C-alpha positions in Angstrom: 0.0 0.0 0.0 2.8 2.5 0.8 5.2 3.6 -1.8 9.0 3.7 -1.5 10.9 7.0 -2.3 14.5 8.1 -2.3 15.7 10.4 0.4 19.0 11.8 1.6 19.7 11.3 5.3 21.7 14.2 6.8 23.5 13.9 10.2 24.4 16.6 12.6 27.9 16.8 11.2 26.5 17.2 7.7 27.5 13.7 6.5 25.0 12.4 4.0 23.6 9.0 3.1 21.3 8.0 0.3 18.3 5.9 1.6 14.9 4.7 0.6 11.9 4.6 2.8 8.1 4.0 2.6 5.8 7.0 2.5 2.2 6.9 3.7 -0.6 7.2 1.0 -2.8 10.3 1.2 -5.4 11.2 -1.4 -8.8 13.1 -1.6 -11.9 11.2 -0.8 -15.1 12.8 -2.1 -18.1 11.9 0.0 -21.5 12.2 -1.7 -24.8 11.7 0.1 -28.0 11.1 -1.9 -26.3 12.7 -4.8 -25.1 15.8 -2.9 -21.4 16.5 -2.7 -21.0 16.6 1.0 -17.3 16.8 1.7 -13.8 16.1 0.4 -11.5 14.6 2.9 -7.8 13.9 2.7 -7.3 10.3 3.9 -5.3 7.1 3.6 -7.2 4.9 1.1 -7.5 1.9 3.3 -10.6 0.7 5.2 -12.6 3.4 3.3 -16.0 1.8 3.9 -15.2 1.9 7.7 -14.1 5.6 7.3 -17.2 6.7 5.4 -19.5 4.9 7.8 -17.8 6.4 10.8 -17.8 9.8 9.2 -21.5 9.6 8.5 -22.1 8.7 12.2 -19.8 11.4 13.5 -21.4 14.1 11.2 -24.8 13.0 12.4 -25.8 12.2 8.8 -27.2 9.0 10.2 -27.9 7.8 13.7 -26.9 4.1 13.1 -25.0 2.3 10.4 -28.0 0.4 9.2 -29.5 3.7 8.0 -27.0 3.7 5.2 -28.9 1.9 2.4 -26.0 1.8 0.0 -22.3 2.7 0.1 -20.3 2.5 -3.1 -16.6 3.3 -3.5 -15.0 4.3 -6.8 -11.3 4.6 -7.5 -11.3 7.8 -9.7 -8.3 9.2 -11.6 -7.8 12.0 -9.0 -8.8 10.2 -5.9 -11.7 8.2 -4.4 -15.4 8.8 -4.6 -17.7 7.4 -1.9 -21.5 7.5 -2.6 -23.9 6.6 0.1 -27.7 6.7 0.3 -29.7 7.6 3.4 -33.4 7.5 4.1 -35.6 10.4 3.0 -36.1 11.6 6.5 -32.3 12.2 6.7 -32.0 13.7 3.2 -33.5 17.2 4.1 -30.9 17.7 6.8 -28.1 16.7 4.5 -29.3 19.1 1.8 -29.5 21.9 4.3 -26.0 21.2 5.5 -24.7 21.1 2.0 -26.2 24.6 1.3 -24.6 25.9 4.5 -21.2 24.4 3.5 -21.4 26.2 0.2 -21.1 29.6 2.1 -18.4 28.4 4.5 -14.8 29.6 4.3 -12.0 27.1 4.4 -11.8 27.2 8.2 -15.1 25.3 8.4 -16.1 27.2 11.5 -17.2 30.6 10.1 -20.7 32.0 10.4 -23.3 32.0 13.2 -24.8 28.6 12.1 -21.4 26.9 12.4 -20.6 28.5 15.7 -23.9 27.3 17.1 -23.2 23.8 15.7 -19.9 23.6 17.5 -21.7 24.0 20.8 -24.6 21.7 20.1 -25.6 19.3 22.8 -23.8 16.0 23.2 -25.3 12.8 24.5 -24.3 11.6 28.0 -21.9 8.6 27.9 -21.8 5.7 30.3 -19.5 6.0 33.4 -16.1 4.4 33.0 -14.6 2.0 35.6 -11.4 1.3 33.8 -8.4 1.0 36.1 -5.0 2.6 35.4 -3.2 -0.8 34.8 -5.5 -1.4 31.9 -4.5 1.9 30.3 -0.8 1.1 30.6 -1.4 -2.4 29.3 -2.9 -0.9 26.1 -0.2 1.6 25.8 2.4 -1.1 26.0 0.7 -3.1 23.2 -0.1 -0.2 21.0 2.9 -0.3 18.6 2.2 -3.9 17.7 -1.1 -2.7 16.2 0.4 0.1 14.1 2.0 -1.6 11.0 1.4 1.4 8.7 3.1 3.7 11.2 6.0 1.3 11.7 6.6 1.4 7.9 6.2 5.1 7.4 6.4 6.9 10.7 3.4 9.0 9.6 0.2 7.3 10.6 -2.2 8.0 13.5 -4.0 5.1 15.1 -7.3 4.6 16.9 -7.9 1.5 19.0 -10.8 -0.2 20.7 -9.5 -1.5 24.0 -11.2 -3.9 26.4 -11.6 -3.1 30.1 -8.4 -5.0 30.9 -6.4 -3.1 28.2 -6.5 -5.8 25.5 -6.6 -4.2 22.1 -9.6 -5.6 20.2 -9.5 -3.6 17.0 -7.3 -0.9 15.4 -7.4 1.4 12.4 -4.7 3.7 11.0 -4.8 6.8 8.8 -2.7 9.8 8.0 -5.3 11.9 9.9 -6.2 11.4 13.6 -9.8 12.2 13.0 -10.0 9.8 10.1 -8.4 7.0 12.1 -11.1 7.4 14.8 -13.9 7.6 12.2 -12.5 4.3 10.7 -12.6 2.7 14.1 -16.1 3.9 14.9 -17.3 2.8 11.4 -15.6 -0.7 11.8 -17.2 -1.2 15.2 -20.7 -0.2 13.8 -20.3 -2.5 10.8 -19.1 -5.4 12.9 -21.6 -4.9 15.7 -18.9 -4.3 18.3 -19.6 -2.3 21.5 -17.3 -0.7 24.0 -18.4 -3.2 26.7 -16.8 -1.2 29.4 -13.6 -0.6 27.5 -12.1 2.6 26.0 -10.7 4.2 22.9 -6.9 4.8 22.6 -5.7 7.5 20.1 -2.1 8.3 19.1 -2.7 12.0 19.1 -3.5 15.1 21.1 -7.1 15.5 22.1 -9.1 18.2 20.4 -12.8 18.9 20.7 -13.7 17.0 17.5 -12.3 13.7 18.9 -14.3 14.3 22.1 -17.5 14.7 20.1 -16.8 11.6 18.0 -16.3 9.7 21.3 -19.5 11.0 22.8 -21.6 10.3 19.7 -20.2 6.8 19.7 -21.1 6.3 23.4 -17.5 5.7 24.3 -17.1 5.9 28.1 -13.4 6.7 28.1 -11.1 8.4 25.6 -7.3 8.1 26.1 -4.9 10.2 24.0 -1.1 10.2 23.9 -0.8 14.0 24.0 -2.6 16.7 25.9 -6.1 17.9 25.5 -7.3 21.4 24.6 -9.4 23.5 26.9 -12.4 23.2 24.7 -12.0 19.4 24.6 -12.0 19.3 28.4 -15.1 21.4 28.5 -17.0 19.2 26.0 -15.9 16.1 27.8 -17.3 17.4 31.0 -20.6 18.2 29.3 -20.9 14.6 28.0 -19.7 13.0 31.2 -16.8 11.5 29.2 -13.8 10.3 31.2 -10.9 11.9 29.3 -7.3 10.7 29.8 -4.5 12.7 28.2 -0.7 12.7 28.3 -1.0 9.0 28.6 2.6 8.1 27.7 5.6 6.7 29.5 8.0 9.4 28.1 5.9 12.4 29.2 8.3 15.2 30.0 6.2 16.6 32.9 5.5 13.3 34.8 7.2 9.9 35.5 5.6 6.9 33.9 2.9 6.4 36.5 -0.8 7.2 37.0 0.3 10.8 37.2 0.8 10.7 33.5 -3.0 10.7 33.0 -5.5 13.5 33.5 -9.1 12.6 34.4 -11.1 15.5 33.1 -14.5 14.2 33.8 -16.2 11.2 35.2 
């Protein structure tokens, strides 16, 4: 899947060495809903059905995976095209969102409608009872479930972890949001639930990841790097247990329970 390219490795003393290494694929994925062009996302073209399903759930296009009547993927000359069909009762909201997007600037958060949508209510998630040893068990096993990152050094990962820290399912992508959408979509397609477990992400925690977790009824979200203030606020609103700076090499803390921050419970 990844391609090999030539590079020059430069050391601190300016010595140089010709090398080859794998690079991660990244291409545009155009998502169409009931014939409307909804979004174009840059993503790694693997597990695209999972990605589009998770994206539809995270965007609230559908409330459940079985509301997607059809999902077709096409490898086009300039990227991928994903076409999905949703029920008529969902179509009006999709059309309204498409019209709103047409007036958005590239930041995606401009205009009163968008500002209000960023603060829209989140569902309350179940309480988490995961113990710290389970989190560190998952962290210890994480790299074994990241083959694309091992090959390229450029992939984010999202993982479904059991309550004891066992990694049950993993998805990778060049984008952290995409990786989580892929995981959420794969869980929906395969009929997997959190079952008292948690999500582990190889990234910082921004508000979008908190929202995806809440909409997926995830009781605990664990991220390798720190959370933003807005992510903390949104996690508190949803009752989501948020664990950040969960890493053994954190600069601020030793590798102990102090490396995690419980923002809400």
